[in-house]
Structures are given as structure tokens and as C-alpha cells.
PAKE-614112 format. One record per residue (C-alpha): x, y, z; residue in three letters; residue number from 1. Coordinates in steps of 0.5 Angstrom, whole numbers. Last residue first. Example, Ala and Ser with C-alpha at 12.3 -4.5 7.8 and 13.67 -1.06 7.14 Angstrom:
PAKE-614112
<atom><X>27</X><Y>-2</Y><Z>14</Z><code>SER</code><pos>2</pos></atom>
<atom><X>25</X><Y>-9</Y><Z>16</Z><code>ALA</code><pos>1</pos></atom>
end
This chain:
PAKE-614112
<atom><X>205</X><Y>358</Y><Z>-161</Z><code>UNK</code><pos>187</pos></atom>
<atom><X>198</X><Y>358</Y><Z>-158</Z><code>UNK</code><pos>186</pos></atom>
<atom><X>197</X><Y>364</Y><Z>-153</Z><code>UNK</code><pos>185</pos></atom>
<atom><X>198</X><Y>363</Y><Z>-147</Z><code>UNK</code><pos>184</pos></atom>
<atom><X>204</X><Y>369</Y><Z>-146</Z><code>UNK</code><pos>183</pos></atom>
<atom><X>210</X><Y>367</Y><Z>-142</Z><code>UNK</code><pos>182</pos></atom>
<atom><X>210</X><Y>369</Y><Z>-135</Z><code>UNK</code><pos>181</pos></atom>
<atom><X>213</X><Y>363</Y><Z>-132</Z><code>UNK</code><pos>180</pos></atom>
<atom><X>207</X><Y>362</Y><Z>-128</Z><code>UNK</code><pos>179</pos></atom>
<atom><X>203</X><Y>365</Y><Z>-134</Z><code>UNK</code><pos>178</pos></atom>
<atom><X>206</X><Y>358</Y><Z>-137</Z><code>UNK</code><pos>177</pos></atom>
<atom><X>203</X><Y>353</Y><Z>-132</Z><code>UNK</code><pos>176</pos></atom>
<atom><X>196</X><Y>358</Y><Z>-131</Z><code>UNK</code><pos>175</pos></atom>
<atom><X>196</X><Y>357</Y><Z>-139</Z><code>UNK</code><pos>174</pos></atom>
<atom><X>197</X><Y>350</Y><Z>-138</Z><code>UNK</code><pos>173</pos></atom>
<atom><X>190</X><Y>349</Y><Z>-133</Z><code>UNK</code><pos>172</pos></atom>
<atom><X>186</X><Y>354</Y><Z>-138</Z><code>UNK</code><pos>171</pos></atom>
<atom><X>187</X><Y>350</Y><Z>-144</Z><code>UNK</code><pos>170</pos></atom>
<atom><X>187</X><Y>343</Y><Z>-139</Z><code>UNK</code><pos>169</pos></atom>
<atom><X>180</X><Y>345</Y><Z>-136</Z><code>UNK</code><pos>168</pos></atom>
<atom><X>177</X><Y>347</Y><Z>-144</Z><code>UNK</code><pos>167</pos></atom>
<atom><X>180</X><Y>341</Y><Z>-147</Z><code>UNK</code><pos>166</pos></atom>
<atom><X>176</X><Y>336</Y><Z>-142</Z><code>UNK</code><pos>165</pos></atom>
<atom><X>181</X><Y>331</Y><Z>-141</Z><code>UNK</code><pos>164</pos></atom>
<atom><X>176</X><Y>328</Y><Z>-135</Z><code>UNK</code><pos>163</pos></atom>
<atom><X>182</X><Y>327</Y><Z>-131</Z><code>UNK</code><pos>162</pos></atom>
<atom><X>184</X><Y>333</Y><Z>-132</Z><code>UNK</code><pos>161</pos></atom>
<atom><X>176</X><Y>335</Y><Z>-131</Z><code>UNK</code><pos>160</pos></atom>
<atom><X>175</X><Y>332</Y><Z>-124</Z><code>UNK</code><pos>159</pos></atom>
<atom><X>182</X><Y>336</Y><Z>-122</Z><code>UNK</code><pos>158</pos></atom>
<atom><X>180</X><Y>343</Y><Z>-125</Z><code>UNK</code><pos>157</pos></atom>
<atom><X>173</X><Y>342</Y><Z>-122</Z><code>UNK</code><pos>156</pos></atom>
<atom><X>176</X><Y>340</Y><Z>-115</Z><code>UNK</code><pos>155</pos></atom>
<atom><X>180</X><Y>345</Y><Z>-115</Z><code>UNK</code><pos>154</pos></atom>
<atom><X>175</X><Y>350</Y><Z>-115</Z><code>UNK</code><pos>153</pos></atom>
<atom><X>174</X><Y>355</Y><Z>-122</Z><code>UNK</code><pos>152</pos></atom>
<atom><X>175</X><Y>361</Y><Z>-123</Z><code>UNK</code><pos>151</pos></atom>
<atom><X>182</X><Y>360</Y><Z>-126</Z><code>UNK</code><pos>150</pos></atom>
<atom><X>188</X><Y>364</Y><Z>-124</Z><code>UNK</code><pos>149</pos></atom>
<atom><X>188</X><Y>367</Y><Z>-117</Z><code>UNK</code><pos>148</pos></atom>
<atom><X>185</X><Y>360</Y><Z>-115</Z><code>UNK</code><pos>147</pos></atom>
<atom><X>190</X><Y>356</Y><Z>-119</Z><code>UNK</code><pos>146</pos></atom>
<atom><X>196</X><Y>360</Y><Z>-114</Z><code>UNK</code><pos>145</pos></atom>
<atom><X>191</X><Y>359</Y><Z>-108</Z><code>UNK</code><pos>144</pos></atom>
<atom><X>190</X><Y>352</Y><Z>-109</Z><code>UNK</code><pos>143</pos></atom>
<atom><X>198</X><Y>350</Y><Z>-108</Z><code>UNK</code><pos>142</pos></atom>
<atom><X>202</X><Y>347</Y><Z>-115</Z><code>UNK</code><pos>141</pos></atom>
<atom><X>200</X><Y>340</Y><Z>-117</Z><code>UNK</code><pos>140</pos></atom>
<atom><X>194</X><Y>342</Y><Z>-122</Z><code>UNK</code><pos>139</pos></atom>
<atom><X>199</X><Y>347</Y><Z>-125</Z><code>UNK</code><pos>138</pos></atom>
<atom><X>204</X><Y>340</Y><Z>-127</Z><code>UNK</code><pos>137</pos></atom>
<atom><X>198</X><Y>337</Y><Z>-129</Z><code>UNK</code><pos>136</pos></atom>
<atom><X>195</X><Y>342</Y><Z>-134</Z><code>UNK</code><pos>135</pos></atom>
<atom><X>203</X><Y>342</Y><Z>-137</Z><code>UNK</code><pos>134</pos></atom>
<atom><X>203</X><Y>335</Y><Z>-138</Z><code>UNK</code><pos>133</pos></atom>
<atom><X>197</X><Y>335</Y><Z>-142</Z><code>UNK</code><pos>132</pos></atom>
<atom><X>200</X><Y>341</Y><Z>-145</Z><code>UNK</code><pos>131</pos></atom>
<atom><X>205</X><Y>338</Y><Z>-148</Z><code>UNK</code><pos>130</pos></atom>
<atom><X>200</X><Y>332</Y><Z>-150</Z><code>UNK</code><pos>129</pos></atom>
<atom><X>197</X><Y>337</Y><Z>-154</Z><code>UNK</code><pos>128</pos></atom>
<atom><X>202</X><Y>340</Y><Z>-157</Z><code>UNK</code><pos>127</pos></atom>
<atom><X>206</X><Y>347</Y><Z>-158</Z><code>UNK</code><pos>126</pos></atom>
<atom><X>206</X><Y>348</Y><Z>-150</Z><code>UNK</code><pos>125</pos></atom>
<atom><X>211</X><Y>343</Y><Z>-149</Z><code>UNK</code><pos>124</pos></atom>
<atom><X>216</X><Y>347</Y><Z>-152</Z><code>UNK</code><pos>123</pos></atom>
<atom><X>214</X><Y>354</Y><Z>-148</Z><code>UNK</code><pos>122</pos></atom>
<atom><X>215</X><Y>350</Y><Z>-142</Z><code>UNK</code><pos>121</pos></atom>
<atom><X>221</X><Y>347</Y><Z>-144</Z><code>UNK</code><pos>120</pos></atom>
<atom><X>224</X><Y>353</Y><Z>-147</Z><code>UNK</code><pos>119</pos></atom>
<atom><X>221</X><Y>357</Y><Z>-139</Z><code>UNK</code><pos>118</pos></atom>
<atom><X>223</X><Y>352</Y><Z>-135</Z><code>UNK</code><pos>117</pos></atom>
<atom><X>231</X><Y>352</Y><Z>-138</Z><code>UNK</code><pos>116</pos></atom>
<atom><X>231</X><Y>359</Y><Z>-139</Z><code>UNK</code><pos>115</pos></atom>
<atom><X>228</X><Y>359</Y><Z>-131</Z><code>UNK</code><pos>114</pos></atom>
<atom><X>234</X><Y>354</Y><Z>-128</Z><code>UNK</code><pos>113</pos></atom>
<atom><X>239</X><Y>358</Y><Z>-132</Z><code>UNK</code><pos>112</pos></atom>
<atom><X>237</X><Y>365</Y><Z>-128</Z><code>UNK</code><pos>111</pos></atom>
<atom><X>236</X><Y>361</Y><Z>-121</Z><code>UNK</code><pos>110</pos></atom>
<atom><X>244</X><Y>358</Y><Z>-123</Z><code>UNK</code><pos>109</pos></atom>
<atom><X>246</X><Y>365</Y><Z>-125</Z><code>UNK</code><pos>108</pos></atom>
<atom><X>244</X><Y>368</Y><Z>-119</Z><code>UNK</code><pos>107</pos></atom>
<atom><X>246</X><Y>365</Y><Z>-112</Z><code>UNK</code><pos>106</pos></atom>
<atom><X>253</X><Y>362</Y><Z>-115</Z><code>UNK</code><pos>105</pos></atom>
<atom><X>255</X><Y>367</Y><Z>-119</Z><code>UNK</code><pos>104</pos></atom>
<atom><X>253</X><Y>373</Y><Z>-114</Z><code>UNK</code><pos>103</pos></atom>
<atom><X>257</X><Y>370</Y><Z>-109</Z><code>UNK</code><pos>102</pos></atom>
<atom><X>263</X><Y>369</Y><Z>-114</Z><code>UNK</code><pos>101</pos></atom>
<atom><X>263</X><Y>376</Y><Z>-116</Z><code>UNK</code><pos>100</pos></atom>
<atom><X>264</X><Y>377</Y><Z>-108</Z><code>UNK</code><pos>99</pos></atom>
<atom><X>269</X><Y>372</Y><Z>-108</Z><code>UNK</code><pos>98</pos></atom>
<atom><X>273</X><Y>374</Y><Z>-114</Z><code>UNK</code><pos>97</pos></atom>
<atom><X>273</X><Y>381</Y><Z>-115</Z><code>UNK</code><pos>96</pos></atom>
<atom><X>277</X><Y>382</Y><Z>-109</Z><code>UNK</code><pos>95</pos></atom>
<atom><X>281</X><Y>377</Y><Z>-109</Z><code>UNK</code><pos>94</pos></atom>
<atom><X>284</X><Y>377</Y><Z>-115</Z><code>UNK</code><pos>93</pos></atom>
<atom><X>286</X><Y>385</Y><Z>-114</Z><code>UNK</code><pos>92</pos></atom>
<atom><X>289</X><Y>383</Y><Z>-106</Z><code>UNK</code><pos>91</pos></atom>
<atom><X>292</X><Y>377</Y><Z>-111</Z><code>UNK</code><pos>90</pos></atom>
<atom><X>295</X><Y>382</Y><Z>-116</Z><code>UNK</code><pos>89</pos></atom>
<atom><X>296</X><Y>387</Y><Z>-111</Z><code>UNK</code><pos>88</pos></atom>
<atom><X>301</X><Y>382</Y><Z>-107</Z><code>UNK</code><pos>87</pos></atom>
<atom><X>305</X><Y>380</Y><Z>-113</Z><code>UNK</code><pos>86</pos></atom>
<atom><X>306</X><Y>386</Y><Z>-114</Z><code>UNK</code><pos>85</pos></atom>
<atom><X>310</X><Y>387</Y><Z>-106</Z><code>UNK</code><pos>84</pos></atom>
<atom><X>313</X><Y>380</Y><Z>-107</Z><code>UNK</code><pos>83</pos></atom>
<atom><X>316</X><Y>382</Y><Z>-114</Z><code>UNK</code><pos>82</pos></atom>
<atom><X>318</X><Y>389</Y><Z>-111</Z><code>UNK</code><pos>81</pos></atom>
<atom><X>325</X><Y>388</Y><Z>-110</Z><code>UNK</code><pos>80</pos></atom>
<atom><X>327</X><Y>383</Y><Z>-116</Z><code>UNK</code><pos>79</pos></atom>
<atom><X>331</X><Y>386</Y><Z>-119</Z><code>UNK</code><pos>78</pos></atom>
<atom><X>336</X><Y>388</Y><Z>-113</Z><code>UNK</code><pos>77</pos></atom>
<atom><X>338</X><Y>395</Y><Z>-113</Z><code>UNK</code><pos>76</pos></atom>
<atom><X>332</X><Y>399</Y><Z>-110</Z><code>UNK</code><pos>75</pos></atom>
<atom><X>333</X><Y>392</Y><Z>-104</Z><code>UNK</code><pos>74</pos></atom>
<atom><X>339</X><Y>394</Y><Z>-103</Z><code>UNK</code><pos>73</pos></atom>
<atom><X>338</X><Y>403</Y><Z>-102</Z><code>UNK</code><pos>72</pos></atom>
<atom><X>333</X><Y>400</Y><Z>-98</Z><code>UNK</code><pos>71</pos></atom>
<atom><X>338</X><Y>397</Y><Z>-94</Z><code>UNK</code><pos>70</pos></atom>
<atom><X>343</X><Y>403</Y><Z>-94</Z><code>UNK</code><pos>69</pos></atom>
<atom><X>337</X><Y>408</Y><Z>-92</Z><code>UNK</code><pos>68</pos></atom>
<atom><X>336</X><Y>403</Y><Z>-86</Z><code>UNK</code><pos>67</pos></atom>
<atom><X>344</X><Y>402</Y><Z>-83</Z><code>UNK</code><pos>66</pos></atom>
<atom><X>344</X><Y>410</Y><Z>-84</Z><code>UNK</code><pos>65</pos></atom>
<atom><X>338</X><Y>410</Y><Z>-80</Z><code>UNK</code><pos>64</pos></atom>
<atom><X>341</X><Y>407</Y><Z>-75</Z><code>UNK</code><pos>63</pos></atom>
<atom><X>348</X><Y>410</Y><Z>-75</Z><code>UNK</code><pos>62</pos></atom>
<atom><X>344</X><Y>417</Y><Z>-74</Z><code>UNK</code><pos>61</pos></atom>
<atom><X>340</X><Y>414</Y><Z>-68</Z><code>UNK</code><pos>60</pos></atom>
<atom><X>347</X><Y>413</Y><Z>-66</Z><code>UNK</code><pos>59</pos></atom>
<atom><X>348</X><Y>419</Y><Z>-66</Z><code>UNK</code><pos>58</pos></atom>
<atom><X>343</X><Y>422</Y><Z>-63</Z><code>UNK</code><pos>57</pos></atom>
<atom><X>344</X><Y>418</Y><Z>-57</Z><code>UNK</code><pos>56</pos></atom>
<atom><X>339</X><Y>412</Y><Z>-56</Z><code>UNK</code><pos>55</pos></atom>
<atom><X>335</X><Y>411</Y><Z>-50</Z><code>UNK</code><pos>54</pos></atom>
<atom><X>329</X><Y>413</Y><Z>-55</Z><code>UNK</code><pos>53</pos></atom>
<atom><X>330</X><Y>413</Y><Z>-63</Z><code>UNK</code><pos>52</pos></atom>
<atom><X>329</X><Y>420</Y><Z>-66</Z><code>UNK</code><pos>51</pos></atom>
<atom><X>325</X><Y>419</Y><Z>-72</Z><code>UNK</code><pos>50</pos></atom>
<atom><X>327</X><Y>420</Y><Z>-80</Z><code>UNK</code><pos>49</pos></atom>
<atom><X>322</X><Y>417</Y><Z>-84</Z><code>UNK</code><pos>48</pos></atom>
<atom><X>323</X><Y>411</Y><Z>-88</Z><code>UNK</code><pos>47</pos></atom>
<atom><X>320</X><Y>412</Y><Z>-95</Z><code>UNK</code><pos>46</pos></atom>
<atom><X>314</X><Y>409</Y><Z>-98</Z><code>UNK</code><pos>45</pos></atom>
<atom><X>312</X><Y>410</Y><Z>-105</Z><code>UNK</code><pos>44</pos></atom>
<atom><X>314</X><Y>405</Y><Z>-108</Z><code>UNK</code><pos>43</pos></atom>
<atom><X>310</X><Y>401</Y><Z>-104</Z><code>UNK</code><pos>42</pos></atom>
<atom><X>304</X><Y>405</Y><Z>-103</Z><code>UNK</code><pos>41</pos></atom>
<atom><X>303</X><Y>406</Y><Z>-111</Z><code>UNK</code><pos>40</pos></atom>
<atom><X>303</X><Y>398</Y><Z>-112</Z><code>UNK</code><pos>39</pos></atom>
<atom><X>297</X><Y>398</Y><Z>-106</Z><code>UNK</code><pos>38</pos></atom>
<atom><X>294</X><Y>403</Y><Z>-110</Z><code>UNK</code><pos>37</pos></atom>
<atom><X>294</X><Y>401</Y><Z>-117</Z><code>UNK</code><pos>36</pos></atom>
<atom><X>291</X><Y>394</Y><Z>-114</Z><code>UNK</code><pos>35</pos></atom>
<atom><X>287</X><Y>397</Y><Z>-109</Z><code>UNK</code><pos>34</pos></atom>
<atom><X>284</X><Y>401</Y><Z>-116</Z><code>UNK</code><pos>33</pos></atom>
<atom><X>282</X><Y>395</Y><Z>-120</Z><code>UNK</code><pos>32</pos></atom>
<atom><X>279</X><Y>392</Y><Z>-115</Z><code>UNK</code><pos>31</pos></atom>
<atom><X>274</X><Y>397</Y><Z>-114</Z><code>UNK</code><pos>30</pos></atom>
<atom><X>274</X><Y>397</Y><Z>-121</Z><code>UNK</code><pos>29</pos></atom>
<atom><X>272</X><Y>390</Y><Z>-121</Z><code>UNK</code><pos>28</pos></atom>
<atom><X>267</X><Y>390</Y><Z>-116</Z><code>UNK</code><pos>27</pos></atom>
<atom><X>263</X><Y>395</Y><Z>-118</Z><code>UNK</code><pos>26</pos></atom>
<atom><X>263</X><Y>393</Y><Z>-126</Z><code>UNK</code><pos>25</pos></atom>
<atom><X>261</X><Y>385</Y><Z>-122</Z><code>UNK</code><pos>24</pos></atom>
<atom><X>256</X><Y>388</Y><Z>-118</Z><code>UNK</code><pos>23</pos></atom>
<atom><X>254</X><Y>393</Y><Z>-125</Z><code>UNK</code><pos>22</pos></atom>
<atom><X>253</X><Y>387</Y><Z>-129</Z><code>UNK</code><pos>21</pos></atom>
<atom><X>249</X><Y>383</Y><Z>-124</Z><code>UNK</code><pos>20</pos></atom>
<atom><X>243</X><Y>389</Y><Z>-123</Z><code>UNK</code><pos>19</pos></atom>
<atom><X>243</X><Y>390</Y><Z>-130</Z><code>UNK</code><pos>18</pos></atom>
<atom><X>241</X><Y>382</Y><Z>-129</Z><code>UNK</code><pos>17</pos></atom>
<atom><X>236</X><Y>383</Y><Z>-124</Z><code>UNK</code><pos>16</pos></atom>
<atom><X>233</X><Y>390</Y><Z>-128</Z><code>UNK</code><pos>15</pos></atom>
<atom><X>232</X><Y>385</Y><Z>-134</Z><code>UNK</code><pos>14</pos></atom>
<atom><X>229</X><Y>380</Y><Z>-129</Z><code>UNK</code><pos>13</pos></atom>
<atom><X>224</X><Y>384</Y><Z>-125</Z><code>UNK</code><pos>12</pos></atom>
<atom><X>223</X><Y>388</Y><Z>-132</Z><code>UNK</code><pos>11</pos></atom>
<atom><X>221</X><Y>381</Y><Z>-135</Z><code>UNK</code><pos>10</pos></atom>
<atom><X>217</X><Y>379</Y><Z>-131</Z><code>UNK</code><pos>9</pos></atom>
<atom><X>213</X><Y>386</Y><Z>-130</Z><code>UNK</code><pos>8</pos></atom>
<atom><X>212</X><Y>385</Y><Z>-139</Z><code>UNK</code><pos>7</pos></atom>
<atom><X>209</X><Y>378</Y><Z>-139</Z><code>UNK</code><pos>6</pos></atom>
<atom><X>214</X><Y>375</Y><Z>-145</Z><code>UNK</code><pos>5</pos></atom>
<atom><X>219</X><Y>373</Y><Z>-140</Z><code>UNK</code><pos>4</pos></atom>
<atom><X>227</X><Y>374</Y><Z>-141</Z><code>UNK</code><pos>3</pos></atom>
<atom><X>232</X><Y>370</Y><Z>-144</Z><code>UNK</code><pos>2</pos></atom>
<atom><X>229</X><Y>366</Y><Z>-149</Z><code>UNK</code><pos>1</pos></atom>
end
């Protein structure tokens, strides 16, 4: 079970999952764009011909000739672009892994925890003893949560649970199932 049965909670879960997928897609796109921009900048980085102060025009021309010769040597080397390509790949990977890793560290554990809890609650709801456990779990919730879901006071609920009153056990089990966003009908 990936989504709650109650429409409101299911809608929030679907929106959250969609936002997570959008986040991943946006950072994947940003990583691809960064990789392409770094490669483009590495390929088209000519040395501008600038005048060097305190040196004559003849010396400036000579230094630029040396720089151009160095560029030709670098272009002739088979691994001339390898460091820049490695930098482009490393930057793109980091740009993707850091934000997506943060998403997975924050969002994914909560999503997996709810899925496990919902599966366990559905399994428990199928048996009498399981419904008693769900009722007990509901009893340990804050009193204001219980008051929202049942008409009986907390003292009556605790007493009914101790006496194994079927109506109280059923009401408490339903409170726990509703808390998880599951339907309260027996499966």
C-alpha cells in the first residue's frame, strides 16, 4: 500500500511524491546544463590580446606569441581537455547528488515508515487480537486526538479497553486506522 485510503491524506501524499519527482528532475536538468556549460567554456576560452603595462608593444606581442604556442601544445596533447571534462562531470554529479541526497534523507524515510505502518495496521485490523492492539495504540495517543474521533471521554475509553468492551475496542481501533489515513471498515 503506497497511498492512504482517505482522500485528503492521499492527495497530500501524491502531491508530496510529485514534488519529490519534480525536485529530482529539476536538479538533473541543472546538472546537465552545468556539465554542458563547463564543457562549452573549456572549448571556447581564447586568450584575449591585451596590452601589458610597463612593457613595450614588442614585448607584449612576444608574450602573446608564447601564450598561443602554449595553447597549440595543449590542443595537440590528447588529454588536454581531460581535466576540464573531469571537472565538468564532478560538478554535475555534485550538483545532482547533494540536493537529491538531502531529499532522500528527509522525505524517503518518512514515506517508507508510513508505508510500513499502514501495511502493519491493515494486517492487524484483519484479526480480533490485532484490533485490540490497534485500540491500545490509539489509547496512548494524546487525549485531544482521541476526543476528536470519539464521543466517549478518555476515562470511559480506558475502562472499556480494560473490560474488553467490543464497541470501545472497535472505536479505538478505528481511531488508529483513521490516524494513518486508512478506511475503518473491516477487511
